[in-house]
Chimera marker file (.cmm) of the C-alpha trace (Angstrom):
<marker_set name="trace">
<marker id="1" x="107.516" y="146.719" z="-110.625" r="1" g="1" b="0" radius="0.5"/>
<marker id="2" x="104.394" y="147.301" z="-109.084" r="1" g="1" b="0" radius="0.5"/>
<marker id="3" x="104.038" y="151.059" z="-107.351" r="1" g="1" b="0" radius="0.5"/>
<marker id="4" x="104.142" y="149.742" z="-103.742" r="1" g="1" b="0" radius="0.5"/>
<marker id="5" x="107.476" y="147.493" z="-104.214" r="1" g="1" b="0" radius="0.5"/>
<marker id="6" x="108.629" y="150.531" z="-106.027" r="1" g="1" b="0" radius="0.5"/>
<marker id="7" x="108.461" y="152.558" z="-102.861" r="1" g="1" b="0" radius="0.5"/>
<marker id="8" x="109.782" y="149.885" z="-100.547" r="1" g="1" b="0" radius="0.5"/>
<marker id="9" x="112.727" y="149.622" z="-102.989" r="1" g="1" b="0" radius="0.5"/>
<marker id="10" x="113.131" y="153.441" z="-102.178" r="1" g="1" b="0" radius="0.5"/>
<marker id="11" x="112.994" y="152.302" z="-98.529" r="1" g="1" b="0" radius="0.5"/>
<marker id="12" x="115.931" y="149.880" z="-99.054" r="1" g="1" b="0" radius="0.5"/>
<marker id="13" x="117.800" y="151.932" z="-100.921" r="1" g="1" b="0" radius="0.5"/>
<marker id="14" x="117.887" y="154.662" z="-98.487" r="1" g="1" b="0" radius="0.5"/>
<marker id="15" x="118.846" y="151.703" z="-95.635" r="1" g="1" b="0" radius="0.5"/>
<marker id="16" x="121.673" y="150.700" z="-97.832" r="1" g="1" b="0" radius="0.5"/>
<marker id="17" x="122.848" y="154.217" z="-98.275" r="1" g="1" b="0" radius="0.5"/>
<marker id="18" x="122.647" y="154.657" z="-94.483" r="1" g="1" b="0" radius="0.5"/>
<marker id="19" x="124.844" y="151.119" z="-93.873" r="1" g="1" b="0" radius="0.5"/>
<marker id="20" x="127.346" y="152.431" z="-96.343" r="1" g="1" b="0" radius="0.5"/>
<marker id="21" x="127.553" y="155.787" z="-94.182" r="1" g="1" b="0" radius="0.5"/>
<marker id="22" x="127.977" y="153.786" z="-91.265" r="1" g="1" b="0" radius="0.5"/>
<marker id="23" x="130.771" y="151.801" z="-92.249" r="1" g="1" b="0" radius="0.5"/>
<marker id="24" x="132.405" y="155.075" z="-93.477" r="1" g="1" b="0" radius="0.5"/>
<marker id="25" x="132.178" y="156.487" z="-89.859" r="1" g="1" b="0" radius="0.5"/>
<marker id="26" x="133.515" y="153.366" z="-88.396" r="1" g="1" b="0" radius="0.5"/>
<marker id="27" x="136.492" y="153.439" z="-90.931" r="1" g="1" b="0" radius="0.5"/>
<marker id="28" x="136.958" y="157.434" z="-90.248" r="1" g="1" b="0" radius="0.5"/>
<marker id="29" x="137.069" y="157.633" z="-94.010" r="1" g="1" b="0" radius="0.5"/>
<marker id="30" x="135.465" y="161.301" z="-93.574" r="1" g="1" b="0" radius="0.5"/>
<marker id="31" x="135.395" y="162.279" z="-97.244" r="1" g="1" b="0" radius="0.5"/>
<marker id="32" x="133.564" y="159.209" z="-98.024" r="1" g="1" b="0" radius="0.5"/>
<marker id="33" x="131.180" y="159.707" z="-94.986" r="1" g="1" b="0" radius="0.5"/>
<marker id="34" x="130.693" y="163.444" z="-95.951" r="1" g="1" b="0" radius="0.5"/>
<marker id="35" x="129.491" y="162.498" z="-99.456" r="1" g="1" b="0" radius="0.5"/>
<marker id="36" x="127.376" y="159.201" z="-98.485" r="1" g="1" b="0" radius="0.5"/>
<marker id="37" x="126.004" y="161.480" z="-95.641" r="1" g="1" b="0" radius="0.5"/>
<marker id="38" x="124.809" y="164.169" z="-98.400" r="1" g="1" b="0" radius="0.5"/>
<marker id="39" x="123.662" y="161.642" z="-100.753" r="1" g="1" b="0" radius="0.5"/>
<marker id="40" x="121.679" y="159.688" z="-98.248" r="1" g="1" b="0" radius="0.5"/>
<marker id="41" x="120.060" y="163.272" z="-96.628" r="1" g="1" b="0" radius="0.5"/>
<marker id="42" x="119.177" y="164.187" z="-99.982" r="1" g="1" b="0" radius="0.5"/>
<marker id="43" x="117.678" y="160.822" z="-101.188" r="1" g="1" b="0" radius="0.5"/>
<marker id="44" x="115.675" y="160.862" z="-97.813" r="1" g="1" b="0" radius="0.5"/>
<marker id="45" x="114.368" y="164.127" z="-97.989" r="1" g="1" b="0" radius="0.5"/>
<marker id="46" x="113.476" y="163.761" z="-101.454" r="1" g="1" b="0" radius="0.5"/>
<marker id="47" x="111.521" y="160.672" z="-100.668" r="1" g="1" b="0" radius="0.5"/>
<marker id="48" x="109.731" y="162.675" z="-97.823" r="1" g="1" b="0" radius="0.5"/>
<marker id="49" x="108.547" y="165.359" z="-99.688" r="1" g="1" b="0" radius="0.5"/>
<marker id="50" x="107.005" y="163.001" z="-102.099" r="1" g="1" b="0" radius="0.5"/>
<marker id="51" x="105.345" y="161.196" z="-99.831" r="1" g="1" b="0" radius="0.5"/>
<marker id="52" x="104.029" y="164.434" z="-98.089" r="1" g="1" b="0" radius="0.5"/>
<marker id="53" x="102.904" y="166.077" z="-101.384" r="1" g="1" b="0" radius="0.5"/>
<marker id="54" x="101.318" y="163.249" z="-102.963" r="1" g="1" b="0" radius="0.5"/>
<marker id="55" x="101.118" y="159.893" z="-100.908" r="1" g="1" b="0" radius="0.5"/>
<marker id="56" x="99.594" y="161.133" z="-97.662" r="1" g="1" b="0" radius="0.5"/>
<marker id="57" x="97.306" y="163.494" z="-99.451" r="1" g="1" b="0" radius="0.5"/>
<marker id="58" x="95.872" y="160.878" z="-101.179" r="1" g="1" b="0" radius="0.5"/>
<marker id="59" x="95.535" y="158.371" z="-98.209" r="1" g="1" b="0" radius="0.5"/>
<marker id="60" x="93.986" y="161.107" z="-96.158" r="1" g="1" b="0" radius="0.5"/>
<marker id="61" x="91.439" y="161.619" z="-99.336" r="1" g="1" b="0" radius="0.5"/>
<marker id="62" x="90.865" y="157.775" z="-99.476" r="1" g="1" b="0" radius="0.5"/>
<marker id="63" x="90.708" y="157.340" z="-95.945" r="1" g="1" b="0" radius="0.5"/>
<marker id="64" x="88.610" y="160.128" z="-94.669" r="1" g="1" b="0" radius="0.5"/>
<marker id="65" x="91.266" y="160.683" z="-91.841" r="1" g="1" b="0" radius="0.5"/>
<marker id="66" x="93.017" y="164.082" z="-91.732" r="1" g="1" b="0" radius="0.5"/>
<marker id="67" x="94.460" y="163.127" z="-88.269" r="1" g="1" b="0" radius="0.5"/>
<marker id="68" x="95.258" y="159.796" z="-88.658" r="1" g="1" b="0" radius="0.5"/>
<marker id="69" x="98.416" y="157.731" z="-89.541" r="1" g="1" b="0" radius="0.5"/>
<marker id="70" x="99.947" y="160.712" z="-91.868" r="1" g="1" b="0" radius="0.5"/>
<marker id="71" x="100.019" y="163.131" z="-88.995" r="1" g="1" b="0" radius="0.5"/>
<marker id="72" x="102.130" y="160.605" z="-87.069" r="1" g="1" b="0" radius="0.5"/>
<marker id="73" x="104.251" y="160.233" z="-90.176" r="1" g="1" b="0" radius="0.5"/>
<marker id="74" x="104.716" y="163.779" z="-90.832" r="1" g="1" b="0" radius="0.5"/>
<marker id="75" x="105.898" y="164.405" z="-87.284" r="1" g="1" b="0" radius="0.5"/>
<marker id="76" x="107.990" y="161.255" z="-87.548" r="1" g="1" b="0" radius="0.5"/>
<marker id="77" x="109.600" y="162.980" z="-90.754" r="1" g="1" b="0" radius="0.5"/>
<marker id="78" x="110.226" y="166.145" z="-88.523" r="1" g="1" b="0" radius="0.5"/>
<marker id="79" x="112.092" y="164.126" z="-86.330" r="1" g="1" b="0" radius="0.5"/>
<marker id="80" x="114.085" y="162.312" z="-88.951" r="1" g="1" b="0" radius="0.5"/>
<marker id="81" x="114.847" y="165.538" z="-90.392" r="1" g="1" b="0" radius="0.5"/>
<marker id="82" x="116.331" y="166.621" z="-87.366" r="1" g="1" b="0" radius="0.5"/>
<marker id="83" x="118.559" y="163.613" z="-86.768" r="1" g="1" b="0" radius="0.5"/>
<marker id="84" x="119.675" y="163.792" z="-90.307" r="1" g="1" b="0" radius="0.5"/>
<marker id="85" x="121.153" y="167.278" z="-90.031" r="1" g="1" b="0" radius="0.5"/>
<marker id="86" x="122.868" y="166.563" z="-86.654" r="1" g="1" b="0" radius="0.5"/>
<marker id="87" x="124.342" y="163.604" z="-88.329" r="1" g="1" b="0" radius="0.5"/>
<marker id="88" x="125.444" y="165.434" z="-91.018" r="1" g="1" b="0" radius="0.5"/>
<marker id="89" x="126.989" y="168.325" z="-88.939" r="1" g="1" b="0" radius="0.5"/>
<marker id="90" x="128.752" y="165.520" z="-86.786" r="1" g="1" b="0" radius="0.5"/>
<marker id="91" x="129.907" y="163.967" z="-90.098" r="1" g="1" b="0" radius="0.5"/>
<marker id="92" x="131.251" y="167.576" z="-91.026" r="1" g="1" b="0" radius="0.5"/>
<marker id="93" x="133.283" y="167.653" z="-87.547" r="1" g="1" b="0" radius="0.5"/>
<marker id="94" x="134.259" y="164.122" z="-88.003" r="1" g="1" b="0" radius="0.5"/>
<marker id="95" x="133.200" y="163.291" z="-84.630" r="1" g="1" b="0" radius="0.5"/>
<marker id="96" x="132.922" y="159.867" z="-84.320" r="1" g="1" b="0" radius="0.5"/>
<marker id="97" x="131.731" y="159.648" z="-80.741" r="1" g="1" b="0" radius="0.5"/>
<marker id="98" x="128.585" y="161.476" z="-81.955" r="1" g="1" b="0" radius="0.5"/>
<marker id="99" x="128.093" y="160.068" z="-85.631" r="1" g="1" b="0" radius="0.5"/>
<marker id="100" x="128.057" y="156.569" z="-84.598" r="1" g="1" b="0" radius="0.5"/>
<marker id="101" x="125.309" y="156.512" z="-81.721" r="1" g="1" b="0" radius="0.5"/>
<marker id="102" x="123.379" y="159.124" z="-83.966" r="1" g="1" b="0" radius="0.5"/>
<marker id="103" x="123.426" y="157.029" z="-87.295" r="1" g="1" b="0" radius="0.5"/>
<marker id="104" x="122.288" y="153.833" z="-84.658" r="1" g="1" b="0" radius="0.5"/>
<marker id="105" x="119.427" y="155.779" z="-83.639" r="1" g="1" b="0" radius="0.5"/>
<marker id="106" x="118.553" y="156.889" z="-86.959" r="1" g="1" b="0" radius="0.5"/>
<marker id="107" x="118.492" y="153.452" z="-88.337" r="1" g="1" b="0" radius="0.5"/>
<marker id="108" x="116.117" y="152.220" z="-85.677" r="1" g="1" b="0" radius="0.5"/>
<marker id="109" x="113.962" y="155.185" z="-86.048" r="1" g="1" b="0" radius="0.5"/>
<marker id="110" x="113.867" y="154.992" z="-89.896" r="1" g="1" b="0" radius="0.5"/>
<marker id="111" x="113.121" y="151.353" z="-89.672" r="1" g="1" b="0" radius="0.5"/>
<marker id="112" x="110.277" y="151.654" z="-87.313" r="1" g="1" b="0" radius="0.5"/>
<marker id="113" x="108.965" y="154.451" z="-89.732" r="1" g="1" b="0" radius="0.5"/>
<marker id="114" x="109.296" y="152.476" z="-92.859" r="1" g="1" b="0" radius="0.5"/>
<marker id="115" x="107.610" y="149.786" z="-91.330" r="1" g="1" b="0" radius="0.5"/>
<marker id="116" x="104.774" y="151.628" z="-90.665" r="1" g="1" b="0" radius="0.5"/>
<marker id="117" x="104.566" y="152.892" z="-94.272" r="1" g="1" b="0" radius="0.5"/>
<marker id="118" x="104.702" y="149.948" z="-95.633" r="1" g="1" b="0" radius="0.5"/>
<marker id="119" x="102.148" y="147.986" z="-93.543" r="1" g="1" b="0" radius="0.5"/>
<marker id="120" x="99.416" y="150.802" z="-93.093" r="1" g="1" b="0" radius="0.5"/>
<marker id="121" x="99.825" y="153.487" z="-95.922" r="1" g="1" b="0" radius="0.5"/>
<marker id="122" x="101.240" y="151.855" z="-99.107" r="1" g="1" b="0" radius="0.5"/>
<marker id="123" x="98.731" y="148.787" z="-99.447" r="1" g="1" b="0" radius="0.5"/>
<marker id="124" x="95.869" y="151.273" z="-98.764" r="1" g="1" b="0" radius="0.5"/>
<marker id="125" x="96.756" y="153.817" z="-101.462" r="1" g="1" b="0" radius="0.5"/>
<marker id="126" x="96.107" y="152.735" z="-105.285" r="1" g="1" b="0" radius="0.5"/>
<marker id="127" x="97.638" y="155.911" z="-107.498" r="1" g="1" b="0" radius="0.5"/>
<marker id="128" x="96.527" y="157.076" z="-110.769" r="1" g="1" b="0" radius="0.5"/>
<marker id="129" x="99.130" y="157.641" z="-112.916" r="1" g="1" b="0" radius="0.5"/>
<marker id="130" x="99.558" y="161.234" z="-112.872" r="1" g="1" b="0" radius="0.5"/>
<marker id="131" x="100.401" y="160.324" z="-108.904" r="1" g="1" b="0" radius="0.5"/>
<marker id="132" x="103.143" y="158.006" z="-109.892" r="1" g="1" b="0" radius="0.5"/>
<marker id="133" x="104.717" y="160.263" z="-112.463" r="1" g="1" b="0" radius="0.5"/>
<marker id="134" x="105.030" y="162.714" z="-109.617" r="1" g="1" b="0" radius="0.5"/>
<marker id="135" x="106.692" y="159.823" z="-107.058" r="1" g="1" b="0" radius="0.5"/>
<marker id="136" x="108.944" y="159.163" z="-110.249" r="1" g="1" b="0" radius="0.5"/>
<marker id="137" x="108.063" y="155.921" z="-110.360" r="1" g="1" b="0" radius="0.5"/>
<marker id="138" x="110.099" y="154.535" z="-113.163" r="1" g="1" b="0" radius="0.5"/>
<marker id="139" x="107.252" y="152.201" z="-114.484" r="1" g="1" b="0" radius="0.5"/>
<marker id="140" x="105.079" y="154.985" z="-115.745" r="1" g="1" b="0" radius="0.5"/>
<marker id="141" x="106.507" y="157.024" z="-118.745" r="1" g="1" b="0" radius="0.5"/>
<marker id="142" x="106.361" y="160.816" z="-117.630" r="1" g="1" b="0" radius="0.5"/>
<marker id="143" x="105.171" y="162.378" z="-121.110" r="1" g="1" b="0" radius="0.5"/>
<link id1="1" id2="2" r="1" g="1" b="0" radius="0.2"/>
<link id1="2" id2="3" r="1" g="1" b="0" radius="0.2"/>
<link id1="3" id2="4" r="1" g="1" b="0" radius="0.2"/>
<link id1="4" id2="5" r="1" g="1" b="0" radius="0.2"/>
<link id1="5" id2="6" r="1" g="1" b="0" radius="0.2"/>
<link id1="6" id2="7" r="1" g="1" b="0" radius="0.2"/>
<link id1="7" id2="8" r="1" g="1" b="0" radius="0.2"/>
<link id1="8" id2="9" r="1" g="1" b="0" radius="0.2"/>
<link id1="9" id2="10" r="1" g="1" b="0" radius="0.2"/>
<link id1="10" id2="11" r="1" g="1" b="0" radius="0.2"/>
<link id1="11" id2="12" r="1" g="1" b="0" radius="0.2"/>
<link id1="12" id2="13" r="1" g="1" b="0" radius="0.2"/>
<link id1="13" id2="14" r="1" g="1" b="0" radius="0.2"/>
<link id1="14" id2="15" r="1" g="1" b="0" radius="0.2"/>
<link id1="15" id2="16" r="1" g="1" b="0" radius="0.2"/>
<link id1="16" id2="17" r="1" g="1" b="0" radius="0.2"/>
<link id1="17" id2="18" r="1" g="1" b="0" radius="0.2"/>
<link id1="18" id2="19" r="1" g="1" b="0" radius="0.2"/>
<link id1="19" id2="20" r="1" g="1" b="0" radius="0.2"/>
<link id1="20" id2="21" r="1" g="1" b="0" radius="0.2"/>
<link id1="21" id2="22" r="1" g="1" b="0" radius="0.2"/>
<link id1="22" id2="23" r="1" g="1" b="0" radius="0.2"/>
<link id1="23" id2="24" r="1" g="1" b="0" radius="0.2"/>
<link id1="24" id2="25" r="1" g="1" b="0" radius="0.2"/>
<link id1="25" id2="26" r="1" g="1" b="0" radius="0.2"/>
<link id1="26" id2="27" r="1" g="1" b="0" radius="0.2"/>
<link id1="27" id2="28" r="1" g="1" b="0" radius="0.2"/>
<link id1="28" id2="29" r="1" g="1" b="0" radius="0.2"/>
<link id1="29" id2="30" r="1" g="1" b="0" radius="0.2"/>
<link id1="30" id2="31" r="1" g="1" b="0" radius="0.2"/>
<link id1="31" id2="32" r="1" g="1" b="0" radius="0.2"/>
<link id1="32" id2="33" r="1" g="1" b="0" radius="0.2"/>
<link id1="33" id2="34" r="1" g="1" b="0" radius="0.2"/>
<link id1="34" id2="35" r="1" g="1" b="0" radius="0.2"/>
<link id1="35" id2="36" r="1" g="1" b="0" radius="0.2"/>
<link id1="36" id2="37" r="1" g="1" b="0" radius="0.2"/>
<link id1="37" id2="38" r="1" g="1" b="0" radius="0.2"/>
<link id1="38" id2="39" r="1" g="1" b="0" radius="0.2"/>
<link id1="39" id2="40" r="1" g="1" b="0" radius="0.2"/>
<link id1="40" id2="41" r="1" g="1" b="0" radius="0.2"/>
<link id1="41" id2="42" r="1" g="1" b="0" radius="0.2"/>
<link id1="42" id2="43" r="1" g="1" b="0" radius="0.2"/>
<link id1="43" id2="44" r="1" g="1" b="0" radius="0.2"/>
<link id1="44" id2="45" r="1" g="1" b="0" radius="0.2"/>
<link id1="45" id2="46" r="1" g="1" b="0" radius="0.2"/>
<link id1="46" id2="47" r="1" g="1" b="0" radius="0.2"/>
<link id1="47" id2="48" r="1" g="1" b="0" radius="0.2"/>
<link id1="48" id2="49" r="1" g="1" b="0" radius="0.2"/>
<link id1="49" id2="50" r="1" g="1" b="0" radius="0.2"/>
<link id1="50" id2="51" r="1" g="1" b="0" radius="0.2"/>
<link id1="51" id2="52" r="1" g="1" b="0" radius="0.2"/>
<link id1="52" id2="53" r="1" g="1" b="0" radius="0.2"/>
<link id1="53" id2="54" r="1" g="1" b="0" radius="0.2"/>
<link id1="54" id2="55" r="1" g="1" b="0" radius="0.2"/>
<link id1="55" id2="56" r="1" g="1" b="0" radius="0.2"/>
<link id1="56" id2="57" r="1" g="1" b="0" radius="0.2"/>
<link id1="57" id2="58" r="1" g="1" b="0" radius="0.2"/>
<link id1="58" id2="59" r="1" g="1" b="0" radius="0.2"/>
<link id1="59" id2="60" r="1" g="1" b="0" radius="0.2"/>
<link id1="60" id2="61" r="1" g="1" b="0" radius="0.2"/>
<link id1="61" id2="62" r="1" g="1" b="0" radius="0.2"/>
<link id1="62" id2="63" r="1" g="1" b="0" radius="0.2"/>
<link id1="63" id2="64" r="1" g="1" b="0" radius="0.2"/>
<link id1="64" id2="65" r="1" g="1" b="0" radius="0.2"/>
<link id1="65" id2="66" r="1" g="1" b="0" radius="0.2"/>
<link id1="66" id2="67" r="1" g="1" b="0" radius="0.2"/>
<link id1="67" id2="68" r="1" g="1" b="0" radius="0.2"/>
<link id1="68" id2="69" r="1" g="1" b="0" radius="0.2"/>
<link id1="69" id2="70" r="1" g="1" b="0" radius="0.2"/>
<link id1="70" id2="71" r="1" g="1" b="0" radius="0.2"/>
<link id1="71" id2="72" r="1" g="1" b="0" radius="0.2"/>
<link id1="72" id2="73" r="1" g="1" b="0" radius="0.2"/>
<link id1="73" id2="74" r="1" g="1" b="0" radius="0.2"/>
<link id1="74" id2="75" r="1" g="1" b="0" radius="0.2"/>
<link id1="75" id2="76" r="1" g="1" b="0" radius="0.2"/>
<link id1="76" id2="77" r="1" g="1" b="0" radius="0.2"/>
<link id1="77" id2="78" r="1" g="1" b="0" radius="0.2"/>
<link id1="78" id2="79" r="1" g="1" b="0" radius="0.2"/>
<link id1="79" id2="80" r="1" g="1" b="0" radius="0.2"/>
<link id1="80" id2="81" r="1" g="1" b="0" radius="0.2"/>
<link id1="81" id2="82" r="1" g="1" b="0" radius="0.2"/>
<link id1="82" id2="83" r="1" g="1" b="0" radius="0.2"/>
<link id1="83" id2="84" r="1" g="1" b="0" radius="0.2"/>
<link id1="84" id2="85" r="1" g="1" b="0" radius="0.2"/>
<link id1="85" id2="86" r="1" g="1" b="0" radius="0.2"/>
<link id1="86" id2="87" r="1" g="1" b="0" radius="0.2"/>
<link id1="87" id2="88" r="1" g="1" b="0" radius="0.2"/>
<link id1="88" id2="89" r="1" g="1" b="0" radius="0.2"/>
<link id1="89" id2="90" r="1" g="1" b="0" radius="0.2"/>
<link id1="90" id2="91" r="1" g="1" b="0" radius="0.2"/>
<link id1="91" id2="92" r="1" g="1" b="0" radius="0.2"/>
<link id1="92" id2="93" r="1" g="1" b="0" radius="0.2"/>
<link id1="93" id2="94" r="1" g="1" b="0" radius="0.2"/>
<link id1="94" id2="95" r="1" g="1" b="0" radius="0.2"/>
<link id1="95" id2="96" r="1" g="1" b="0" radius="0.2"/>
<link id1="96" id2="97" r="1" g="1" b="0" radius="0.2"/>
<link id1="97" id2="98" r="1" g="1" b="0" radius="0.2"/>
<link id1="98" id2="99" r="1" g="1" b="0" radius="0.2"/>
<link id1="99" id2="100" r="1" g="1" b="0" radius="0.2"/>
<link id1="100" id2="101" r="1" g="1" b="0" radius="0.2"/>
<link id1="101" id2="102" r="1" g="1" b="0" radius="0.2"/>
<link id1="102" id2="103" r="1" g="1" b="0" radius="0.2"/>
<link id1="103" id2="104" r="1" g="1" b="0" radius="0.2"/>
<link id1="104" id2="105" r="1" g="1" b="0" radius="0.2"/>
<link id1="105" id2="106" r="1" g="1" b="0" radius="0.2"/>
<link id1="106" id2="107" r="1" g="1" b="0" radius="0.2"/>
<link id1="107" id2="108" r="1" g="1" b="0" radius="0.2"/>
<link id1="108" id2="109" r="1" g="1" b="0" radius="0.2"/>
<link id1="109" id2="110" r="1" g="1" b="0" radius="0.2"/>
<link id1="110" id2="111" r="1" g="1" b="0" radius="0.2"/>
<link id1="111" id2="112" r="1" g="1" b="0" radius="0.2"/>
<link id1="112" id2="113" r="1" g="1" b="0" radius="0.2"/>
<link id1="113" id2="114" r="1" g="1" b="0" radius="0.2"/>
<link id1="114" id2="115" r="1" g="1" b="0" radius="0.2"/>
<link id1="115" id2="116" r="1" g="1" b="0" radius="0.2"/>
<link id1="116" id2="117" r="1" g="1" b="0" radius="0.2"/>
<link id1="117" id2="118" r="1" g="1" b="0" radius="0.2"/>
<link id1="118" id2="119" r="1" g="1" b="0" radius="0.2"/>
<link id1="119" id2="120" r="1" g="1" b="0" radius="0.2"/>
<link id1="120" id2="121" r="1" g="1" b="0" radius="0.2"/>
<link id1="121" id2="122" r="1" g="1" b="0" radius="0.2"/>
<link id1="122" id2="123" r="1" g="1" b="0" radius="0.2"/>
<link id1="123" id2="124" r="1" g="1" b="0" radius="0.2"/>
<link id1="124" id2="125" r="1" g="1" b="0" radius="0.2"/>
<link id1="125" id2="126" r="1" g="1" b="0" radius="0.2"/>
<link id1="126" id2="127" r="1" g="1" b="0" radius="0.2"/>
<link id1="127" id2="128" r="1" g="1" b="0" radius="0.2"/>
<link id1="128" id2="129" r="1" g="1" b="0" radius="0.2"/>
<link id1="129" id2="130" r="1" g="1" b="0" radius="0.2"/>
<link id1="130" id2="131" r="1" g="1" b="0" radius="0.2"/>
<link id1="131" id2="132" r="1" g="1" b="0" radius="0.2"/>
<link id1="132" id2="133" r="1" g="1" b="0" radius="0.2"/>
<link id1="133" id2="134" r="1" g="1" b="0" radius="0.2"/>
<link id1="134" id2="135" r="1" g="1" b="0" radius="0.2"/>
<link id1="135" id2="136" r="1" g="1" b="0" radius="0.2"/>
<link id1="136" id2="137" r="1" g="1" b="0" radius="0.2"/>
<link id1="137" id2="138" r="1" g="1" b="0" radius="0.2"/>
<link id1="138" id2="139" r="1" g="1" b="0" radius="0.2"/>
<link id1="139" id2="140" r="1" g="1" b="0" radius="0.2"/>
<link id1="140" id2="141" r="1" g="1" b="0" radius="0.2"/>
<link id1="141" id2="142" r="1" g="1" b="0" radius="0.2"/>
<link id1="142" id2="143" r="1" g="1" b="0" radius="0.2"/>
</marker_set>
């Protein structure tokens, strides 16, 4: 799997997790919704951290842009984390009236964010083996 394809795969996986969470919310299967929400938030937050610690600095170094797209994307990460936290709290409270709309907003904003990364950032960056290991790319041995 090519490195950019791996990152896009992570995006798709997170989107699938969010869709599963939305189904649990609609069906009011709260135990499954809580587990799905926890897993989704943990995976997405880990992905954001990888991007912020490895990919964004690389893009800034290669492009010479410290206040370009990565600044916007970091801000979007903050916004998405706030939405994730609000959704997590609503799921914990079994608040279907808040969960459904909040999950929809999160889904739309996340898709827009992923589209930016996939069209601007991922094609630009050529990562070293050490950087791919830091991103836990399965095609690179960690040893």
